C-alpha positions in Angstrom: 61.9 191.4 41.1 58.8 190.5 39.0 55.4 189.8 40.6 55.6 185.9 39.8 59.0 185.7 41.9 57.4 187.6 44.8 54.4 186.2 45.2 56.2 182.6 45.2 58.9 183.8 47.5 55.9 185.2 49.9 54.2 181.8 49.6 57.3 179.9 50.9 58.2 182.2 53.5 54.7 181.7 54.3 54.5 177.7 54.0 58.0 178.0 56.4 56.7 179.9 59.2 53.3 177.3 59.5 56.1 174.3 59.4 57.3 175.8 62.8 54.3 176.7 63.9 53.3 173.2 63.5 56.5 172.0 65.0 56.0 174.0 67.7 52.5 173.2 68.6 53.6 169.4 68.5 56.6 170.4 71.2 54.1 171.8 73.3 51.9 169.2 73.2 54.6 166.6 74.1 55.5 168.9 77.2 51.8 169.1 78.6 51.2 165.6 78.0 53.6 163.6 78.3 56.0 165.9 80.5 53.8 167.6 82.6 53.8 165.9 85.7 57.6 165.2 85.5 58.1 169.2 85.0 55.4 170.4 87.6 56.8 168.5 90.0 60.3 169.3 89.3 61.8 171.1 92.7 63.6 174.1 89.8 59.7 174.8 88.8 59.7 178.0 90.6 56.6 179.1 88.9 55.2 175.8 91.3 56.7 176.5 94.5 55.4 180.3 93.6 52.0 178.8 93.3 52.2 176.9 96.6 53.8 180.0 98.6 50.3 181.9 98.0 48.2 178.4 99.1 46.8 177.4 102.1 47.2 173.9 102.4 44.5 171.4 103.7 43.7 169.9 106.7 44.1 166.4 107.4 41.6 164.4 109.7 41.6 161.4 111.2 38.6 159.0 110.4 36.0 160.8 112.8 37.0 164.2 111.9 39.3 164.8 114.7 42.5 167.5 113.2 45.8 165.8 112.9 47.4 169.0 111.3 45.9 172.2 110.1 47.3 176.0 108.8 47.0 178.7 110.9 46.2 182.2 110.1 50.2 183.3 110.5 50.6 180.1 107.9 52.3 177.9 110.5 51.7 174.4 110.4 50.2 173.0 113.6 50.1 169.3 115.1 47.5 169.3 117.9 48.2 165.6 118.9 52.3 166.2 118.7 54.3 163.1 118.7 51.1 160.6 118.9 50.6 161.2 115.0 54.5 162.4 114.2 55.0 159.1 111.7 51.7 159.5 110.4 51.4 163.0 109.7 54.8 163.4 109.1 56.3 167.1 108.8 56.2 169.9 106.2 59.4 172.7 106.6 60.7 175.3 103.7 64.3 173.8 104.8 64.0 170.2 105.2 61.2 169.6 102.9 58.6 167.0 104.0 57.3 163.2 105.1 54.6 161.3 106.1 51.4 162.3 104.5 52.5 165.6 104.4 54.7 164.7 101.6 53.0 161.7 99.6 49.9 164.1 99.8 51.4 167.0 99.2 49.8 168.3 95.9 46.3 167.1 97.5 46.6 169.1 100.2 47.9 172.1 97.8 44.8 171.7 95.8 47.6 170.8 93.1 46.3 167.6 91.2 48.5 166.2 88.4 45.2 167.1 85.8 45.6 170.4 86.8 49.5 170.9 86.4 48.9 169.5 82.5 46.9 173.1 81.9 50.1 175.2 82.3 49.2 178.9 82.9 45.1 178.2 82.9 45.4 176.1 86.1 45.8 179.6 88.1 42.8 180.6 87.1 40.8 177.4 88.2 43.1 177.2 91.8 42.0 178.4 94.9 43.7 179.6 97.4 43.3 176.8 99.7 44.1 173.5 99.2 42.3 170.3 99.4 41.6 168.4 102.8 42.5 164.5 103.6 40.6 162.5 105.7 42.7 159.7 106.9 41.7 156.3 107.6 43.2 156.7 111.4 41.6 156.1 114.6 43.0 158.5 116.9 41.7 156.9 120.2 43.1 153.5 118.8 46.7 155.8 118.0 46.3 156.9 121.4 46.4 153.6 122.8 49.2 152.0 120.9 51.1 155.2 121.7 50.5 155.0 125.3 51.0 151.5 125.1 54.4 152.1 124.0 55.6 154.4 127.1 58.6 155.7 125.4 59.7 152.4 124.6 61.7 152.0 121.2 59.2 150.4 118.9 56.1 150.2 116.5 52.6 149.5 116.2 50.4 148.8 113.2 46.4 148.3 113.3 44.6 147.7 110.3 41.4 146.8 109.7 41.2 143.0 108.2 38.4 143.1 106.0 39.6 146.6 104.2 42.9 146.8 104.5 42.3 150.6 106.2 44.8 151.3 108.3 43.7 152.0 112.3 46.6 153.1 113.7 50.1 153.6 113.0 53.1 154.3 116.0 56.4 154.7 115.9 58.7 155.3 119.0 60.7 157.2 119.9 59.0 160.2 117.8 59.4 163.5 117.5 57.1 166.7 118.2 56.1 168.0 114.4 55.5 170.8 116.1 59.2 172.0 115.9 60.8 169.7 114.0 62.2 172.2 111.9 63.7 174.1 114.3 65.3 170.7 116.0 66.2 169.4 112.8 70.3 168.7 113.4 69.5 167.1 116.5 66.6 165.0 115.5 68.8 164.0 112.4 71.9 163.3 114.0 70.5 161.4 117.3 71.4 157.8 117.3 67.5 157.2 119.0 66.1 157.2 115.4 63.6 159.2 115.9 62.9 160.3 112.6 62.6 156.6 111.5 59.1 155.1 110.9 59.5 151.9 112.3 56.1 150.6 111.0 57.3 150.4 107.6 61.2 151.6 107.7 62.1 149.2 110.2 63.1 145.9 109.7 63.4 143.0 112.7 63.5 139.5 112.7 59.7 138.0 113.7 61.1 135.2 116.0 58.0 132.9 117.0 55.3 135.3 115.2 56.4 133.4 112.0 55.0 130.2 113.3 51.2 130.7 112.0 52.9 130.9 108.3 54.9 128.0 108.9 52.1 125.9 110.3 49.9 126.9 107.3 53.1 125.5 104.9 53.9 122.4 106.7 49.8 121.4 106.2 49.3 122.7 103.1 52.8 121.0 101.5 52.0 117.9 103.2 55.0 117.3 105.2 52.7 116.9 108.9 49.3 116.7 109.8 47.2 117.3 112.8 47.6 114.1 114.1 51.2 114.1 114.3 53.0 114.0 117.9 56.2 116.0 117.8 58.6 114.6 120.9 60.1 117.8 122.5 63.2 117.2 124.6 64.4 121.2 124.4 66.6 120.5 122.3 66.9 120.4 118.3 70.0 119.1 116.5 70.2 120.7 113.4 73.1 118.7 112.3 77.0 120.1 112.4 77.1 120.1 115.2 74.3 122.9 116.0 71.0 122.6 118.0 68.3 124.7 118.7 67.3 125.1 122.0 63.5 125.9 123.5 63.2 129.4 125.5 64.2 129.5 129.0 65.3 125.6 128.8 61.1 124.7 128.8 60.6 120.8 127.6 57.4 120.6 126.0 57.3 116.7 125.5 54.2 115.4 123.2 52.6 117.8 121.7 50.9 118.4 117.8 50.9 120.6 115.8 47.9 122.9 117.6 49.1 122.4 120.7 53.1 123.5 119.0 51.6 126.6 118.4 49.9 127.4 121.6 53.3 126.8 123.6 55.6 128.2 120.8 57.6 124.8 120.6 61.0 125.5 118.9 61.9 121.7 118.5 58.3 121.2 116.3 58.8 123.9 113.7 62.7 123.7 113.5 62.1 120.4 112.3 59.1 121.7 109.8 61.5 124.0 108.6 63.7 121.5 107.6 61.1 119.2 106.6 59.9 121.9 104.2 63.3 122.8 103.0 63.9 125.7 100.9 62.0 125.5 97.8 58.4 125.4 100.0 59.9 127.7 102.7 60.6 130.2 100.0 56.7 129.4 98.6 55.4 130.1 101.4 56.6 133.4 101.9 56.0 134.5 98.3 52.4 133.5 98.7 52.0 136.0 102.1 53.6 138.4 99.7 57.0 139.3 101.7 58.7 139.3 98.3 56.5 142.5 96.8 55.6 145.7 97.8 52.7 147.2 98.8 52.5 150.5 96.7 50.4 152.8 97.1 51.0 155.8 99.7 52.5 153.5 102.2 56.0 153.0 100.9 57.2 149.9 102.6 60.7 148.6 103.1 61.3 145.6 101.3 62.1 142.3 103.3 65.0 140.6 103.8 64.2 137.2 102.9 67.1 134.3 103.3 69.4 133.2 100.6 66.5 130.4 99.2 68.3 127.7 97.2 71.7 127.7 99.4 70.7 127.2 103.4 71.5 124.7 105.3 69.6 122.5 107.5 70.3 124.6 110.3 68.9 128.1 108.4 65.9 126.5 107.4 65.3 125.4 110.7 66.1 128.9 112.4 63.8 130.4 109.3 60.8 128.6 110.2 61.4 130.2 114.1 61.8 133.3 112.6 65.3 133.6 113.1 68.6 133.3 110.2 68.6 136.1 108.1 64.9 136.7 108.0 64.1 140.8 108.5 60.4 141.5 108.6 58.5 145.4 108.9 55.8 145.3 111.5 53.5 146.6 109.0 54.1 142.9 107.0 53.0 141.1 109.6 49.8 142.9 110.6 49.0 142.0 106.8 49.9 138.1 107.5 47.7 138.4 110.6 44.7 139.9 108.8 45.0 136.5 106.4 43.8 134.4 109.1 40.6 136.7 110.3 39.7 137.2 106.5 39.7 134.0 104.6 43.2 134.1 103.9 42.9 137.1 101.6 45.0 140.1 102.4 43.8 143.3 101.8 45.8 146.6 100.7 46.5 148.8 103.2 45.6 152.3 103.0 45.9 155.6 104.7 43.5 158.2 102.4 40.1 157.5 103.1 39.1 160.8 100.9 40.1 164.1 99.2 38.0 167.0 99.5 37.8 170.2 98.2 37.3 173.6 99.9 34.0 173.2 98.7 33.2 169.9 100.1 33.3 168.3 96.8 34.7 164.7 97.3 37.3 164.3 94.5 39.0 161.0 95.9 37.2 158.2 97.8 38.9 155.0 98.5 38.0 151.6 97.7 39.0 148.4 99.4 41.4 146.3 97.1 42.3 143.2 97.2 46.2 142.7 97.9 46.8 139.0 96.9 45.1 135.6 98.5 47.8 134.1 100.7 45.8 130.8 102.0 42.7 129.2 101.5 39.9 129.9 103.9 40.0 126.4 105.6 43.4 126.4 106.0 42.6 130.2 107.5 40.5 129.5 109.5 42.0 126.4 110.9 45.3 128.7 111.8 43.2 131.2 113.6 42.3 128.9 115.8 45.5 127.7 116.5 45.8 131.7 117.3 43.2 131.7 119.3 44.3 128.9 121.5 47.7 130.6 122.2 45.6 133.9 123.7 43.0 131.4 125.6 45.5 128.5 126.5 48.7 129.9 126.0 51.5 132.4 125.8 49.1 135.0 124.9 47.0 135.2 127.5 47.7 139.1 128.1 45.9 140.1 125.1 42.8 138.9 126.5 39.8 141.3 126.3 36.0 139.8 128.0 33.6 139.4 125.2 36.3 140.0 122.3 37.9 137.2 119.9 41.1 137.3 120.2 43.7 135.4 118.4 47.2 135.9 118.1 50.8 134.8 119.0 53.8 135.9 120.9 57.4 135.9 119.6 60.5 136.4 121.4 63.2 137.6 118.5 67.1 137.4 119.6 68.8 140.3 119.0 72.4 140.3 118.4 72.6 143.8 120.1 70.7 143.4 122.9 68.2 142.0 124.9 65.8 140.3 122.7 62.6 142.1 120.6 59.3 141.0 122.2 56.5 141.1 119.4 53.1 140.0 119.6 50.8 139.9 116.5 46.8 138.8 115.7 43.3 139.8 115.0 40.3 140.2 117.2 36.6 140.1 115.9 35.1 143.2 117.1 31.1 143.7 117.0 31.3 145.6 113.3 34.7 144.6 112.1 37.8 142.8 112.1 40.8 143.9 113.1 44.5 142.9 112.6 47.5 143.8 114.2 51.4 143.7 115.2 53.4 145.2 118.0 57.1 145.0 118.6 58.8 146.4 121.8 62.5 146.6 121.1 64.6 145.1 123.7 61.5 144.3 125.4 62.0 140.6 126.2 58.8 138.5 126.2 56.4 138.9 123.9 53.7 137.6 126.2 54.9 140.3 128.5 55.6 143.2 126.9 53.7 143.4 123.8 50.6 141.6 124.1 49.2 143.7 126.9 49.6 146.6 124.6 47.3 144.8 122.2 44.6 144.5 124.7 44.7 148.5 125.3 44.2 148.7 121.4 41.5 146.3 121.2 39.9 148.4 124.5 40.0 151.9 122.1 38.2 150.0 119.3 35.1 148.2 121.2 32.7 151.0 121.0 
C-alpha cells in the first residue's frame, strides 16, 4: 500500500472518530441540559439513592425557629410535635416514601439542588454530608391552638397571613404520629378514619352558608340586587318543580336587607339571589375567586367540584348560592376566599417555605409574597367585610369574638348525606401587625357558630402576642 493511500485511510478514520466524539458530546449535553432533572429524580437512579443514604437530612423549623423535624445522630428522623404537625411535615420512610414537606422539599433537605444534579459526578465533589434546613411560615402556637380546638374531632383548620399568603397553621384531624408512621403503615393506610388524608387541601366539603359572602359580592356586582332591597323571609323559598328551600331550624327572618340576610344567614334571600344570578353569573363569580384554578407551588390542592354551570335548574342555582347542590371545596380555598375581603379584594398565593438555608448559614431561597388573583374590587371587599363583621358582632359568629380585635366571619352548617351536618366558620381578624384569614370545618359538628367559631377565637388569641 502506498504512503498516500495509508495517509488517506488514517485521515478517514480520524475524521470518523471526531464525528463520533462530537455526536457523543452532543448527546451528553442533551442529557445534562434537557433530561438531567428527570433522570436525577428517577427512582431507578441508584447513584442518587446512594448519595441520599450518605446525607444527613436538614432540619425543618417553624417561623420562630422551633424544630418541627430533625435527624438524630443514629440517622433516625424525629418529629418533636408529633401529631400536631403531622400533615405539615409529613413523613419520610425507606419503604413508604415521603409526604408533606418531607416529600415536596426532599431535594432541598438533602442539599441536592436542581443545579447540582445537572453537574453529574462533579456534584459529588461539591455535595456536603448534610442537607439544607427549611424555615417554614408555620407558627407553632397557632398550630397547637387549632389542633387543640379540634380536640380529636374530624376536621381541618387553615390560617393564612392575608397580606402575604404565608400559611400560619394547617391542621388536619384525625392525625398520625410521624415518629412511627412506618411501623404502623398498614394500620394507617387501611383505616377508615383517613388519618393520612390532609383534609386542609385534600378534603372536599359542601361549604354551606360560608359561601354567602361571595354570593353577596356577585349579586351586588352583577346588579341583581342592591343594599336597599328588602327581602321577605317566610322561612320557605319555592324553587319550582315542587321543591323548596327552608331555613335552618324553621327560622323566619321576616323583612331583611342584604346586610341583615348575611348576618342572620338567610337561605331564602340567598336562594333567591342564586336564581337571579343564573348559571352564567354564578360561574363567573366562582371563577373570579379562583375556584376553577390550582394554587401551584409547594401546596398541592384537590380541585374544587363545581356544579355543571349551563345545565342547572332554578333549584340547583338556589342550592349552589347557599353552598349546597353538587358544590364541594377545600378548607384552604375557603380561607383564601375569606382573605380577599380583608386584603382589598386581592388573594395572595399561599406558601409554606419561607427560607432554605445551607449548613453554612447561606440563604439559597427566600420566599417573596406573590399576588395570586384579584377576586373583587377594593370597595366591594370593604362592603362585604363589613357584613361579615356584623355576623360576628350581631349574628351567628359571636363565639369568635375577641376583646380588642376586629373579627369578621361567616358561620356555615353544611348538609351531609352521610350523617350529621358539618360545622364551618370562615373569617378574618385584624391583629396588631397583620391581617389573618382562616377556615375551620368540624365534620359532623352541627352548627358552625357552636362548633367551629370558638376554635377561631383560640387561634386569634394565640397570634395576638
